[in-house]
Backbone as numpy.savetxt, mean C-alpha at the origin, in Angstrom:
# Nx Ny Nz CAx CAy CAz Cx Cy Cz
35.96 3.39 12.05 35.61 3.22 13.45 36.85 3.38 14.31
37.96 2.80 13.91 39.20 2.88 14.69 39.75 4.30 14.75
39.82 5.05 13.63 40.33 6.42 13.74 39.46 7.30 14.64
38.16 7.11 14.62 37.29 7.90 15.50 37.55 7.55 16.96
37.81 6.29 17.25 38.08 5.87 18.62 39.40 6.38 19.13
40.39 6.48 18.26 41.70 6.99 18.68 41.61 8.49 18.89
40.92 9.19 17.98 40.83 10.64 18.07 39.96 11.08 19.24
38.83 10.45 19.41 37.91 10.83 20.49 37.16 9.58 20.94
37.62 8.95 22.02 36.98 7.70 22.49 35.48 7.82 22.74
34.95 8.97 23.18 33.49 9.03 23.36 32.70 8.92 22.06
33.35 9.10 20.91 32.65 9.02 19.62 32.47 7.58 19.15
33.09 6.62 19.82 32.98 5.22 19.38 31.53 4.75 19.34
30.71 4.95 20.39 29.31 4.50 20.29 28.54 5.21 19.18
28.79 6.51 18.99 28.08 7.23 17.94 28.51 6.73 16.57
29.80 6.43 16.42 30.29 5.91 15.13 29.69 4.53 14.86
29.56 3.71 15.90 28.96 2.38 15.74 27.48 2.50 15.35
26.76 3.44 15.99 25.35 3.66 15.64 25.22 4.17 14.20
26.12 5.07 13.81 26.07 5.59 12.44 26.35 4.49 11.43
27.30 3.62 11.74 27.61 2.50 10.84 26.42 1.55 10.74
25.78 1.26 11.88 24.62 0.36 11.87 23.47 0.99 11.09
23.25 2.30 11.28 22.18 2.97 10.54 22.49 2.99 9.05
23.74 3.21 8.69 24.13 3.19 7.29 23.99 1.83 6.65
24.05 0.80 7.47 23.90 -0.56 6.95 22.42 -0.94 6.84
21.58 -0.49 7.79 20.19 -0.93 7.83 19.22 -0.02 7.08
19.43 1.27 7.09 18.46 2.21 6.52 18.24 2.04 5.02
19.26 1.83 4.20 18.97 1.65 2.77 18.08 0.45 2.48
18.30 -0.65 3.17 17.45 -1.83 2.98 16.02 -1.58 3.42
15.86 -0.87 4.53 14.52 -0.57 5.01 13.80 0.38 4.06
14.53 1.38 3.56 13.91 2.32 2.61 13.54 1.62 1.31
14.40 0.73 0.85 14.11 -0.02 -0.37 12.92 -0.95 -0.17
12.84 -1.60 0.97 11.70 -2.47 1.26 10.40 -1.69 1.33
10.43 -0.50 1.92 9.24 0.33 2.01 8.81 0.79 0.61
9.79 1.16 -0.23 9.47 1.59 -1.59 8.89 0.43 -2.41
9.44 -0.77 -2.22 8.92 -1.95 -2.93 7.50 -2.27 -2.49
7.22 -2.16 -1.20 5.86 -2.42 -0.71 4.88 -1.38 -1.25
5.30 -0.12 -1.32 4.42 0.92 -1.87 4.17 0.66 -3.36
5.19 0.21 -4.07 5.02 -0.09 -5.50 4.08 -1.27 -5.70
4.23 -2.32 -4.89 3.32 -3.46 -4.98 1.89 -3.04 -4.67
1.72 -2.14 -3.72 0.38 -1.66 -3.37 -0.23 -0.89 -4.55
0.57 -0.05 -5.22 0.07 0.68 -6.39 -0.29 -0.28 -7.51
0.51 -1.32 -7.69 0.22 -2.30 -8.74 -1.06 -3.05 -8.41
-1.23 -3.44 -7.15 -2.45 -4.15 -6.75 -3.69 -3.27 -6.95
-3.56 -1.98 -6.68 -4.69 -1.07 -6.88 -4.99 -0.87 -8.36
-3.98 -0.97 -9.20 -4.13 -0.71 -10.63 -4.55 -1.96 -11.41
-4.34 -3.13 -10.84 -4.58 -4.38 -11.56 -6.01 -4.54 -12.07
-7.06 -4.24 -11.28 -8.42 -4.39 -11.84 -8.67 -3.50 -13.05
-8.15 -2.27 -13.03 -8.33 -1.38 -14.19 -7.63 -1.94 -15.42
-6.43 -2.46 -15.22 -5.68 -3.04 -16.34 -6.42 -4.24 -16.92
-6.94 -5.10 -16.03 -7.66 -6.28 -16.51 -8.94 -5.90 -17.25
-9.65 -4.88 -16.74 -10.87 -4.46 -17.43 -10.57 -3.87 -18.80
-9.54 -3.02 -18.88 -9.19 -2.44 -20.17 -8.71 -3.51 -21.14
-7.95 -4.46 -20.64 -7.49 -5.56 -21.48 -8.68 -6.39 -21.96
-9.64 -6.65 -21.07 -10.84 -7.40 -21.46 -11.66 -6.67 -22.49
-11.78 -5.35 -22.37 -12.53 -4.56 -23.34 -11.84 -4.61 -24.71
-10.52 -4.47 -24.70 -9.77 -4.52 -25.97 -9.92 -5.88 -26.65
-9.81 -6.94 -25.87 -9.92 -8.29 -26.43 -11.35 -8.55 -26.87
-12.32 -8.07 -26.08 -13.72 -8.23 -26.45 -14.07 -7.48 -27.73
-13.32 -6.43 -28.02 -13.55 -5.66 -29.25 -12.89 -6.28 -30.46
-12.18 -7.39 -30.25 -11.61 -8.11 -31.38 -10.11 -7.96 -31.55
-9.44 -7.30 -30.62 -7.99 -7.14 -30.74 -7.30 -8.43 -30.33
-6.14 -8.67 -30.92 -5.30 -9.79 -30.49 -4.67 -9.41 -29.15
-4.10 -10.39 -28.48 -3.59 -10.18 -27.13 -2.43 -9.19 -27.10
-1.44 -9.34 -27.96 -0.28 -8.45 -27.92 -0.65 -7.00 -28.20
-1.43 -6.71 -29.25 -1.84 -5.30 -29.44 -2.68 -4.77 -28.28
-3.50 -5.63 -27.68 -4.29 -5.19 -26.53 -3.38 -4.84 -25.36
-2.34 -5.66 -25.14 -1.38 -5.35 -24.08 -0.64 -4.04 -24.38
-0.33 -3.79 -25.63 0.33 -2.54 -26.00 -0.58 -1.34 -25.73
-1.87 -1.48 -26.03 -2.82 -0.41 -25.75 -2.88 -0.13 -24.26
-2.95 -1.20 -23.47 -3.00 -1.04 -22.01 -1.73 -0.34 -21.52
-0.57 -0.77 -22.02 0.69 -0.17 -21.57 0.78 1.29 -21.99
0.19 1.63 -23.14 0.27 3.01 -23.64 -0.77 3.92 -22.99
-1.96 3.41 -22.70 -3.06 4.26 -22.21 -2.97 4.55 -20.72
-2.46 3.60 -19.96 -2.42 3.78 -18.51 -1.02 4.21 -18.08
-0.96 4.81 -16.91 0.31 5.27 -16.38 0.51 4.62 -15.01
1.71 4.24 -14.70 2.01 3.65 -13.41 2.93 2.47 -13.55
3.19 1.79 -12.44 4.16 0.70 -12.47 3.69 -0.55 -13.22
2.41 -0.88 -13.16 1.95 -2.09 -13.84 2.02 -1.97 -15.36
1.57 -0.88 -15.96 1.77 -0.75 -17.41 3.26 -0.74 -17.80
4.11 -0.20 -16.94 5.55 -0.26 -17.21 6.03 -1.71 -17.22
5.56 -2.50 -16.29 5.94 -3.91 -16.24 5.41 -4.66 -17.46
4.19 -4.33 -17.88 3.63 -4.96 -19.09 4.47 -4.57 -20.30
4.87 -3.31 -20.37 5.75 -2.87 -21.45 7.07 -3.61 -21.45
7.62 -3.86 -20.26 8.87 -4.62 -20.17 8.67 -6.06 -20.66
7.52 -6.66 -20.35 7.24 -8.02 -20.83 7.09 -8.04 -22.35
6.44 -7.02 -22.89 6.30 -6.92 -24.35 7.66 -6.72 -25.01
8.51 -5.92 -24.40 9.87 -5.73 -24.93 10.66 -7.03 -24.89
10.48 -7.79 -23.82 11.17 -9.08 -23.71 10.72 -10.03 -24.82
9.41 -10.04 -25.11 8.92 -10.89 -26.20 9.42 -10.38 -27.56
9.53 -9.06 -27.71 10.02 -8.50 -28.98 11.49 -8.86 -29.21
12.22 -9.07 -28.13 13.63 -9.43 -28.25 13.85 -10.93 -28.39
12.77 -11.70 -28.51 12.91 -13.12 -28.78 12.52 -14.04 -27.64
12.11 -13.49 -26.52 11.67 -14.34 -25.42 10.31 -14.93 -25.70
10.03 -16.07 -25.11 8.71 -16.68 -25.32 7.69 -15.95 -24.46
6.43 -16.09 -24.86 5.35 -15.45 -24.12 5.29 -16.00 -22.69
5.43 -17.31 -22.55 5.37 -17.93 -21.23 6.46 -17.38 -20.32
7.69 -17.28 -20.84 8.80 -16.78 -20.04 8.57 -15.32 -19.66
8.10 -14.52 -20.61 7.89 -13.09 -20.34 6.78 -12.90 -19.30
5.70 -13.65 -19.42 4.61 -13.53 -18.44 5.04 -14.02 -17.06
5.76 -15.12 -17.02 6.23 -15.64 -15.73 7.22 -14.67 -15.09
8.08 -14.06 -15.91 9.02 -13.07 -15.37 8.26 -11.86 -14.83
7.21 -11.46 -15.52 6.38 -10.35 -15.06 5.77 -10.67 -13.71
5.18 -11.85 -13.59 4.57 -12.26 -12.32 5.62 -12.38 -11.23
6.80 -12.88 -11.58 7.87 -13.01 -10.59 8.40 -11.67 -10.11
8.52 -10.71 -11.01 9.01 -9.37 -10.62 8.05 -8.68 -9.69
6.76 -8.81 -9.97 5.76 -8.08 -9.19 5.43 -8.82 -7.90
5.21 -10.12 -7.97 4.96 -10.90 -6.77 3.60 -10.70 -6.13
2.56 -10.54 -6.93 1.20 -10.43 -6.40 0.38 -11.63 -6.82
-0.41 -12.21 -5.90 -1.24 -13.36 -6.26 -2.25 -13.04 -7.37
-2.84 -11.84 -7.35 -3.81 -11.48 -8.38 -3.18 -11.44 -9.76
-1.95 -10.96 -9.84 -1.25 -10.93 -11.13 -0.85 -12.33 -11.56
-0.50 -13.18 -10.59 -0.22 -14.58 -10.92 -1.44 -15.25 -11.55
-2.63 -14.97 -11.01 -3.86 -15.53 -11.55 -4.13 -15.00 -12.96
-3.87 -13.70 -13.17 -4.08 -13.12 -14.49 -3.12 -13.72 -15.50
-1.88 -13.92 -15.11 -0.89 -14.54 -16.00 -1.31 -15.96 -16.34
-1.78 -16.70 -15.35 -2.26 -18.06 -15.59 -3.44 -18.06 -16.56
-4.35 -17.08 -16.39 -5.50 -17.00 -17.31 -5.03 -16.68 -18.72
-4.06 -15.78 -18.86 -3.55 -15.44 -20.19 -2.88 -16.63 -20.85
-2.08 -17.36 -20.08 -1.39 -18.53 -20.64 -2.36 -19.65 -20.98
-3.36 -19.84 -20.13 -4.37 -20.87 -20.40 -5.17 -20.52 -21.65
-5.52 -19.25 -21.78 -6.28 -18.84 -22.97 -5.45 -19.03 -24.23
-4.16 -18.78 -24.14 -3.31 -18.97 -25.31 -3.18 -20.45 -25.67
-3.03 -21.30 -24.67 -2.83 -22.73 -24.93 -4.11 -23.41 -25.38
-5.23 -23.08 -24.73 -6.47 -23.79 -25.00 -7.39 -23.03 -25.95
-7.10 -21.78 -26.21 -7.96 -20.99 -27.09 -9.28 -20.62 -26.46
-9.32 -20.51 -25.15 -10.57 -20.17 -24.46 -10.81 -18.66 -24.53
-12.07 -18.22 -24.42 -12.36 -16.79 -24.44 -11.77 -16.11 -23.20
-11.15 -15.01 -23.43 -10.40 -14.36 -22.36 -11.12 -13.15 -21.78
-11.93 -12.46 -22.55 -12.53 -11.20 -22.11 -13.39 -11.39 -20.86
-14.25 -12.41 -20.86 -15.12 -12.65 -19.71 -14.32 -13.04 -18.48
-13.30 -13.87 -18.67 -12.47 -14.29 -17.53 -11.75 -13.09 -16.91
-11.26 -12.18 -17.75 -10.59 -11.00 -17.22 -11.56 -10.09 -16.48
-12.76 -9.94 -16.99 -13.78 -9.11 -16.33 -14.15 -9.70 -14.97
-14.34 -11.02 -14.92 -14.66 -11.67 -13.64 -13.52 -11.51 -12.65
-12.30 -11.65 -13.13 -11.15 -11.52 -12.24 -11.03 -10.08 -11.73
-11.32 -9.09 -12.58 -11.28 -7.70 -12.13 -12.33 -7.45 -11.05
-13.53 -7.99 -11.22 -14.58 -7.84 -10.21 -14.15 -8.51 -8.91
-13.56 -9.68 -9.02 -13.09 -10.39 -7.83 -12.00 -9.61 -7.11
-11.08 -9.02 -7.85 -10.01 -8.23 -7.23 -10.57 -6.99 -6.55
-11.56 -6.35 -7.17 -12.18 -5.18 -6.54 -12.91 -5.57 -5.25
-13.59 -6.70 -5.27 -14.28 -7.16 -4.06 -13.27 -7.49 -2.96
-12.15 -8.10 -3.31 -11.12 -8.40 -2.32 -10.51 -7.12 -1.75
-10.31 -6.11 -2.59 -9.77 -4.83 -2.12 -10.75 -4.14 -1.19
-12.04 -4.21 -1.51 -13.05 -3.60 -0.65 -13.11 -4.31 0.70
-13.01 -5.63 0.69 -13.01 -6.38 1.94 -11.77 -6.04 2.78
-10.62 -5.90 2.12 -9.40 -5.53 2.85 -9.54 -4.14 3.47
-10.19 -3.22 2.77 -10.42 -1.88 3.32 -11.36 -1.95 4.52
-12.40 -2.79 4.44 -13.30 -2.95 5.59 -12.56 -3.56 6.77
-11.68 -4.51 6.52 -10.90 -5.12 7.60 -9.98 -4.10 8.26
-9.33 -3.25 7.45 -8.46 -2.22 8.01 -9.26 -1.23 8.85
-10.46 -0.89 8.39 -11.31 0.03 9.15 -11.75 -0.60 10.47
-12.04 -1.90 10.44 -12.43 -2.58 11.68 -11.28 -2.64 12.67
-10.06 -2.79 12.16 -8.90 -2.81 13.06 -8.58 -1.41 13.59
-9.01 -0.37 12.88 -8.73 1.00 13.32 -9.68 1.46 14.41
-10.86 0.89 14.51 -11.86 1.34 15.49 -11.34 1.28 16.93
-10.72 0.19 17.38 -10.20 0.19 18.75 -9.11 1.24 18.97
-8.32 1.52 17.96 -7.29 2.54 18.09 -7.91 3.92 18.27
-8.98 4.18 17.53 -9.67 5.46 17.66 -10.28 5.58 19.05
-10.86 4.50 19.55 -11.46 4.52 20.88 -10.39 4.75 21.94
-9.21 4.20 21.74 -8.12 4.42 22.69 -7.70 5.88 22.71
-7.62 6.50 21.54 -7.26 7.92 21.48 -8.33 8.75 22.16
-9.58 8.43 21.93 -10.67 9.17 22.57 -10.59 9.01 24.07
-10.35 7.80 24.53 -10.31 7.56 25.96 -9.12 8.26 26.62
-7.98 8.28 25.97 -6.80 8.86 26.61 -6.69 10.36 26.44
-7.31 10.93 25.41 -7.17 12.37 25.17 -8.44 13.15 25.52
-9.57 12.66 25.09 -10.80 13.43 25.24 -11.38 13.34 26.65
-11.39 12.17 27.21 -12.02 12.00 28.53 -11.31 12.85 29.59
-9.98 12.83 29.69 -9.34 13.71 30.68 -9.60 15.19 30.41
-9.65 15.59 29.15 -9.91 16.99 28.84 -11.31 17.40 29.26
-12.28 16.54 29.00 -13.66 16.83 29.41 -13.77 16.86 30.93
-13.10 15.93 31.58 -13.14 15.90 33.06 -12.51 17.17 33.63
-11.41 17.62 33.05 -10.77 18.85 33.49 -11.71 20.04 33.31
-12.42 20.09 32.21 -13.38 21.16 31.96 -14.51 21.13 32.98
-15.03 19.94 33.26 -16.13 19.81 34.23 -15.68 20.22 35.62
-14.50 19.77 36.03 -13.99 20.12 37.37 -13.72 21.61 37.46
-13.20 22.22 36.39 -12.94 23.66 36.40 -14.24 24.44 36.53
-15.26 24.06 35.78 -16.56 24.74 35.88 -17.15 24.57 37.27
-17.02 23.37 37.82 -17.54 23.15 39.18 -16.79 23.99 40.20
-15.47 24.11 40.07 -14.69 24.92 41.01 -15.06 26.39 40.91
-15.24 26.89 39.69 -15.63 28.29 39.51 -17.00 28.53 40.11
-17.93 27.64 39.85 -19.28 27.79 40.40 -19.27 27.69 41.92
-18.47 26.80 42.45 -18.34 26.67 43.90 -17.74 27.94 44.49
-16.79 28.52 43.77 -16.19 29.79 44.23 -17.21 30.91 44.25
-18.08 30.95 43.23 -19.13 31.98 43.19 -20.12 31.80 44.33
-20.42 30.57 44.66 -21.42 30.32 45.70 -20.83 30.50 47.10
-19.58 30.10 47.31 -18.98 30.19 48.65 -18.23 31.50 48.87
-18.02 32.27 47.82 -17.29 33.54 47.94 -17.93 34.50 48.92
-19.24 34.73 48.81 -19.86 35.65 49.77 -19.79 35.14 51.19
-19.83 33.81 51.37 -19.78 33.26 52.73 -18.43 33.54 53.34
-17.36 33.30 52.62 -16.03 33.53 53.14 -15.72 35.02 53.21
-16.31 35.78 52.33 -16.11 37.24 52.37 -16.72 37.84 53.61
-17.84 37.31 54.11 -18.53 37.80 55.29 -17.74 37.41 56.53
-17.12 36.23 56.53 -16.39 35.76 57.69 -15.11 36.54 57.93
-14.60 37.23 56.97 -13.33 37.95 57.14 -13.50 39.11 58.00
């Protein structure tokens, strides 16, 4: 900043803006990428839970079922499941690996799934039905969120229509009226000349 100010004093504000942008833009880009990743994980979670429930319902143990899910599906959530399986393979406990998975992702739906997995392990409760119900619940919540977003978009669409379409239509109507008025009054003014 100082060399730019000595060399060309008018560059000081531009150098300050560049420094501020260099400080803020990477964090903003990283935050946007993290939000997009969380959104992809939230969209993928019901499919993962259903596939996991089908595998467990077919008689597979939990770890092989998780491996099948991680191998069959593509995206960030199966990658995270694979990381949790790798953590357990390296000697971590199941509870720690699942909690780390939930902590890395930070989604309430995944927290509930982790709690269901841990509860099933501790109490020996059937897991396939619980996972299927949770998948249905997550899909219903996603559908409701989509309806809410659509409801919030309606006033914005009406604003665009009001600000863009209405003036254009009014201009068209006034132009047609002026042309028609010219056709009707043209002979009158032509005679008066």
